[in-house]
OpenMM code with the backbone's topology and positions (N, CA, C; nanometers):
from openmm import Vec3, app, unit

residues = "MET THR TRP ILE ALA PRO LEU GLY ALA ALA LYS GLU ALA ASP ASP LEU ALA ARG ALA LEU ALA GLU ARG LEU THR ASP ARG GLY PHE LEU LEU GLU ARG ARG GLU PHE HIS PRO HIS VAL THR LEU ALA ARG ARG SER ALA ARG PRO PRO PRO LYS LEU GLU PHE THR PRO PHE ASP TRP HIS VAL GLU ARG PHE ALA LEU MET GLU SER ILE PRO ASP ARG GLY GLY VAL ARG TYR VAL GLU ILE ASP ALA TRP PRO LEU THR THR".split()
positions = [
    Vec3(0.0859, -0.1171, 0.0000),
    Vec3(0.0000, 0.0000, 0.0000),
    Vec3(0.0901, 0.1228, 0.0000),
    Vec3(0.0533, 0.2229, -0.0765),
    Vec3(0.1245, 0.3501, -0.0820),
    Vec3(0.0342, 0.4577, -0.0249),
    Vec3(0.0890, 0.5405, 0.0638),
    Vec3(0.0070, 0.6416, 0.1290),
    Vec3(0.0911, 0.7638, 0.1618),
    Vec3(0.0213, 0.8743, 0.1903),
    Vec3(0.0868, 0.9956, 0.2387),
    Vec3(0.0191, 1.0326, 0.3702),
    Vec3(0.0946, 1.1007, 0.4556),
    Vec3(0.0427, 1.1381, 0.5871),
    Vec3(0.0996, 1.2734, 0.6262),
    Vec3(0.0351, 1.3390, 0.7210),
    Vec3(0.0861, 1.4686, 0.7675),
    Vec3(0.2229, 1.4530, 0.8329),
    Vec3(0.3073, 1.5528, 0.8153),
    Vec3(0.4338, 1.5573, 0.8876),
    Vec3(0.4052, 1.5995, 1.0304),
    Vec3(0.4697, 1.5363, 1.1236),
    Vec3(0.4504, 1.5749, 1.2625),
    Vec3(0.3126, 1.5359, 1.3124),
    Vec3(0.2778, 1.5867, 1.4259),
    Vec3(0.1488, 1.5520, 1.4881),
    Vec3(0.0351, 1.6242, 1.4186),
    Vec3(-0.0693, 1.5517, 1.3913),
    Vec3(-0.1914, 1.6103, 1.3358),
    Vec3(-0.2911, 1.6188, 1.4510),
    Vec3(-0.2710, 1.7166, 1.5388),
    Vec3(-0.3479, 1.7266, 1.6633),
    Vec3(-0.4985, 1.7303, 1.6398),
    Vec3(-0.5426, 1.8077, 1.5429),
    Vec3(-0.6865, 1.8196, 1.5193),
    Vec3(-0.7466, 1.6850, 1.4804),
    Vec3(-0.6786, 1.6106, 1.3940),
    Vec3(-0.7286, 1.4791, 1.3525),
    Vec3(-0.7287, 1.3824, 1.4705),
    Vec3(-0.6227, 1.3851, 1.5514),
    Vec3(-0.6175, 1.2998, 1.6701),
    Vec3(-0.7287, 1.3347, 1.7674),
    Vec3(-0.7510, 1.4639, 1.7896),
    Vec3(-0.8575, 1.5070, 1.8806),
    Vec3(-0.9946, 1.4607, 1.8313),
    Vec3(-1.0197, 1.4747, 1.7013),
    Vec3(-1.1470, 1.4312, 1.6439),
    Vec3(-1.1637, 1.2804, 1.6596),
    Vec3(-1.0609, 1.2036, 1.6267),
    Vec3(-1.0684, 1.0577, 1.6381),
    Vec3(-1.0940, 1.0159, 1.7823),
    Vec3(-1.0284, 1.0798, 1.8764),
    Vec3(-1.0462, 1.0472, 2.0180),
    Vec3(-1.1894, 1.0792, 2.0630),
    Vec3(-1.2412, 1.1956, 2.0237),
    Vec3(-1.3776, 1.2343, 2.0614),
    Vec3(-1.4808, 1.1384, 2.0017),
    Vec3(-1.4615, 1.1009, 1.8760),
    Vec3(-1.5538, 1.0064, 1.8129),
    Vec3(-1.5481, 0.8710, 1.8827),
    Vec3(-1.4283, 0.8243, 1.9142),
    Vec3(-1.4125, 0.6952, 1.9809),
    Vec3(-1.4825, 0.6953, 2.1167),
    Vec3(-1.4676, 0.8030, 2.1921),
    Vec3(-1.5327, 0.8119, 2.3232),
    Vec3(-1.6845, 0.8056, 2.3099),
    Vec3(-1.7380, 0.8806, 2.2163),
    Vec3(-1.8840, 0.8831, 2.1995),
    Vec3(-1.9374, 0.7479, 2.1516),
    Vec3(-1.8652, 0.6845, 2.0602),
    Vec3(-1.9095, 0.5536, 2.0113),
    Vec3(-1.9007, 0.4475, 2.1213),
    Vec3(-1.7926, 0.4506, 2.1978),
    Vec3(-1.7767, 0.3559, 2.3088),
    Vec3(-1.8881, 0.3750, 2.4113),
    Vec3(-1.9200, 0.5008, 2.4417),
    Vec3(-2.0284, 0.5300, 2.5362),
    Vec3(-2.1623, 0.4725, 2.4896),
    Vec3(-2.1764, 0.4557, 2.3591),
    Vec3(-2.3018, 0.4041, 2.3030),
    Vec3(-2.2951, 0.2544, 2.2737),
    Vec3(-2.1893, 0.1885, 2.3231),
    Vec3(-2.1819, 0.0426, 2.3129),
    Vec3(-2.1143, -0.0135, 2.1898),
    Vec3(-2.0552, 0.0707, 2.1048),
    Vec3(-1.9856, 0.0200, 1.9869),
    Vec3(-1.8509, -0.0376, 2.0268),
    Vec3(-1.8109, -0.1469, 1.9617),
    Vec3(-1.6772, -0.2024, 1.9800),
    Vec3(-1.5872, -0.1414, 1.8729),
    Vec3(-1.4740, -0.0878, 1.9140),
    Vec3(-1.3843, -0.0202, 1.8212),
    Vec3(-1.2596, -0.1033, 1.7948),
    Vec3(-1.1944, -0.0757, 1.6822),
    Vec3(-1.0666, -0.1395, 1.6526),
    Vec3(-0.9653, -0.1032, 1.7596),
    Vec3(-0.8702, -0.1910, 1.7817),
    Vec3(-0.7668, -0.1632, 1.8803),
    Vec3(-0.6456, -0.0941, 1.8185),
    Vec3(-0.6337, -0.0993, 1.6860),
    Vec3(-0.5159, -0.0379, 1.6247),
    Vec3(-0.5214, 0.1140, 1.6378),
    Vec3(-0.4051, 0.1723, 1.6481),
    Vec3(-0.3927, 0.3159, 1.6687),
    Vec3(-0.4343, 0.3929, 1.5425),
    Vec3(-0.4945, 0.5077, 1.5625),
    Vec3(-0.5371, 0.5930, 1.4517),
    Vec3(-0.4160, 0.6644, 1.3911),
    Vec3(-0.4046, 0.6595, 1.2583),
    Vec3(-0.2990, 0.7299, 1.1853),
    Vec3(-0.3647, 0.8009, 1.0665),
    Vec3(-0.3794, 0.9337, 1.0732),
    Vec3(-0.4402, 1.0034, 0.9586),
    Vec3(-0.3520, 0.9865, 0.8347),
    Vec3(-0.4136, 0.9513, 0.7225),
    Vec3(-0.3385, 0.9305, 0.5989),
    Vec3(-0.4349, 0.9281, 0.4804),
    Vec3(-0.3765, 0.9323, 0.3620),
    Vec3(-0.4516, 0.9144, 0.2385),
    Vec3(-0.3849, 0.8009, 0.1628),
    Vec3(-0.4626, 0.6968, 0.1310),
    Vec3(-0.4102, 0.5840, 0.0546),
    Vec3(-0.4048, 0.6238, -0.0928),
    Vec3(-0.2877, 0.6063, -0.1527),
    Vec3(-0.2699, 0.6401, -0.2940),
    Vec3(-0.2815, 0.5178, -0.3838),
    Vec3(-0.2368, 0.4022, -0.3342),
    Vec3(-0.2442, 0.2786, -0.4131),
    Vec3(-0.2530, 0.1601, -0.3182),
    Vec3(-0.3286, 0.0606, -0.3598),
    Vec3(-0.3458, -0.0612, -0.2793),
    Vec3(-0.3459, -0.1802, -0.3745),
    Vec3(-0.2752, -0.2836, -0.3363),
    Vec3(-0.2690, -0.4074, -0.4153),
    Vec3(-0.2299, -0.3816, -0.5611),
    Vec3(-0.1289, -0.2987, -0.5818),
    Vec3(-0.0840, -0.2712, -0.7182),
    Vec3(-0.0009, -0.3884, -0.7695),
    Vec3(0.0030, -0.4045, -0.9014),
    Vec3(0.0737, -0.5165, -0.9644),
    Vec3(0.2249, -0.5059, -0.9466),
    Vec3(0.2757, -0.3847, -0.9331),
    Vec3(0.4203, -0.3662, -0.9138),
    Vec3(0.4419, -0.2514, -0.8162),
    Vec3(0.5583, -0.2469, -0.7550),
    Vec3(0.5829, -0.1377, -0.6592),
    Vec3(0.5741, -0.0023, -0.7293),
    Vec3(0.5146, 0.0959, -0.6633),
    Vec3(0.5056, 0.2289, -0.7243),
    Vec3(0.6429, 0.2955, -0.7267),
    Vec3(0.6637, 0.3887, -0.8189),
    Vec3(0.7919, 0.4601, -0.8202),
    Vec3(0.8050, 0.5462, -0.6954),
    Vec3(0.9277, 0.5746, -0.6586),
    Vec3(0.9520, 0.6631, -0.5439),
    Vec3(0.9027, 0.8013, -0.5824),
    Vec3(0.8142, 0.8571, -0.5032),
    Vec3(0.7563, 0.9879, -0.5320),
    Vec3(0.8010, 1.0886, -0.4277),
    Vec3(0.8253, 1.2082, -0.4700),
    Vec3(0.8572, 1.3179, -0.3797),
    Vec3(0.7384, 1.4130, -0.3780),
    Vec3(0.6987, 1.4542, -0.2595),
    Vec3(0.5877, 1.5466, -0.2458),
    Vec3(0.6366, 1.6759, -0.1833),
    Vec3(0.5872, 1.7853, -0.2349),
    Vec3(0.6114, 1.9147, -0.1737),
    Vec3(0.5081, 1.9317, -0.0636),
    Vec3(0.5498, 1.9655, 0.0582),
    Vec3(0.4515, 1.9837, 0.1653),
    Vec3(0.3441, 2.0857, 0.1255),
    Vec3(0.2237, 2.0615, 0.1706),
    Vec3(0.1127, 2.1510, 0.1397),
    Vec3(0.0183, 2.1575, 0.2583),
    Vec3(-0.0568, 2.2659, 0.2677),
    Vec3(-0.1595, 2.2788, 0.3704),
    Vec3(-0.2857, 2.2111, 0.3198),
    Vec3(-0.3525, 2.1437, 0.4091),
    Vec3(-0.4747, 2.0735, 0.3724),
    Vec3(-0.5822, 2.1136, 0.4723),
    Vec3(-0.6743, 2.1957, 0.4280),
    Vec3(-0.7824, 2.2431, 0.5136),
    Vec3(-0.8988, 2.1448, 0.5055),
    Vec3(-0.9411, 2.0940, 0.6202),
    Vec3(-1.0514, 1.9973, 0.6256),
    Vec3(-1.1735, 2.0674, 0.6829),
    Vec3(-1.2841, 2.0619, 0.6118),
    Vec3(-1.4061, 2.1303, 0.6538),
    Vec3(-1.5140, 2.0361, 0.7056),
    Vec3(-1.5000, 1.9044, 0.6802),
    Vec3(-1.6010, 1.8091, 0.7245),
    Vec3(-1.5386, 1.6704, 0.7353),
    Vec3(-1.6081, 1.5821, 0.8037),
    Vec3(-1.5673, 1.4422, 0.8029),
    Vec3(-1.6875, 1.3597, 0.7620),
    Vec3(-1.6612, 1.2407, 0.7107),
    Vec3(-1.7685, 1.1592, 0.6550),
    Vec3(-1.7587, 1.0157, 0.7035),
    Vec3(-1.8742, 0.9524, 0.7167),
    Vec3(-1.8835, 0.8095, 0.7445),
    Vec3(-1.8928, 0.7414, 0.6088),
    Vec3(-1.7963, 0.6540, 0.5821),
    Vec3(-1.7897, 0.5878, 0.4525),
    Vec3(-1.8119, 0.4378, 0.4690),
    Vec3(-1.8772, 0.3781, 0.3716),
    Vec3(-1.8919, 0.2328, 0.3674),
    Vec3(-1.8020, 0.1815, 0.2563),
    Vec3(-1.7215, 0.0801, 0.2869),
    Vec3(-1.6386, 0.0179, 0.1832),
    Vec3(-1.7096, -0.1075, 0.1344),
    Vec3(-1.7300, -0.1131, 0.0034),
    Vec3(-1.8048, -0.2228, -0.0580),
    Vec3(-1.7113, -0.2954, -0.1543),
    Vec3(-1.6754, -0.4215, -0.1227),
    Vec3(-1.5897, -0.4969, -0.2155),
    Vec3(-1.6618, -0.5202, -0.3480),
    Vec3(-1.5873, -0.5051, -0.4561),
    Vec3(-1.6414, -0.5410, -0.5871),
    Vec3(-1.5287, -0.5997, -0.6709),
    Vec3(-1.5576, -0.6313, -0.7956),
    Vec3(-1.4582, -0.6984, -0.8799),
    Vec3(-1.3309, -0.6163, -0.8976),
    Vec3(-1.3429, -0.4861, -0.8997),
    Vec3(-1.2266, -0.4004, -0.9207),
    Vec3(-1.1502, -0.3686, -0.7936),
    Vec3(-1.1958, -0.4150, -0.6788),
    Vec3(-1.1306, -0.3850, -0.5516),
    Vec3(-1.2333, -0.3456, -0.4477),
    Vec3(-1.2327, -0.2191, -0.4123),
    Vec3(-1.3269, -0.1684, -0.3128),
    Vec3(-1.3854, -0.0372, -0.3631),
    Vec3(-1.5139, -0.0221, -0.3445),
    Vec3(-1.5837, 0.1011, -0.3808),
    Vec3(-1.6271, 0.1665, -0.2504),
    Vec3(-1.6102, 0.2971, -0.2396),
    Vec3(-1.6459, 0.3687, -0.1183),
    Vec3(-1.7718, 0.4522, -0.1425),
    Vec3(-1.8677, 0.4416, -0.0495),
    Vec3(-1.9930, 0.5148, -0.0595),
    Vec3(-2.0081, 0.5988, 0.0673),
    Vec3(-2.0337, 0.7268, 0.0492),
    Vec3(-2.0543, 0.8153, 0.1637),
    Vec3(-2.1924, 0.7903, 0.2231),
    Vec3(-2.1950, 0.7598, 0.3532),
    Vec3(-2.3209, 0.7365, 0.4239),
    Vec3(-2.3769, 0.8689, 0.4745),
    Vec3(-2.2913, 0.9499, 0.5360),
    Vec3(-2.3318, 1.0798, 0.5876),
    Vec3(-2.2048, 1.1612, 0.6125),
    Vec3(-2.2209, 1.2913, 0.6302),
    Vec3(-2.1061, 1.3776, 0.6558),
    Vec3(-2.1475, 1.4878, 0.7532),
    Vec3(-2.0488, 1.5375, 0.8289),
    Vec3(-2.0737, 1.6404, 0.9281),
    Vec3(-1.9689, 1.7502, 0.9156),
    Vec3(-2.0111, 1.8753, 0.9254),
    Vec3(-1.9137, 1.9853, 0.9180),
    Vec3(-1.8296, 1.9914, 1.0453),
    Vec3(-1.7075, 2.0356, 1.0285),
    Vec3(-1.6202, 2.0594, 1.1431),
    Vec3(-1.6243, 2.2077, 1.1750),
    Vec3(-1.6380, 2.2392, 1.2989),
    Vec3(-1.6404, 2.3797, 1.3395),
    Vec3(-1.5046, 2.4162, 1.3946),
    Vec3(-1.4658, 2.5398, 1.3739),
    Vec3(-1.3348, 2.5846, 1.4237),
    Vec3(-1.3527, 2.6919, 1.5270),
] * unit.nanometer
topology = app.Topology()
chain = topology.addChain("A")
for resn in residues:
    res = topology.addResidue(resn, chain)
    for name in ("N", "CA", "C"):
        topology.addAtom(name, app.Element.getBySymbol(name[0]), res)
């Protein structure tokens, strides 16, 4: 899998993930035990290793988060947005 992630701590993303986990746990949901790592997947299950890529750092402003459903299909996985919520600053 090839992915990119924020340099350094992504405090806002960590805070959001922690708040969501607390609320879901309070409502009886069982959560994954693996640690949260904000990232964007660029390639998954590719036929050959991707070339080494260099990225210029950039600011990424996030205005909302979404609940996504991953649906396996013949081409891999298709993602469908279930709902989304704005983030307030």
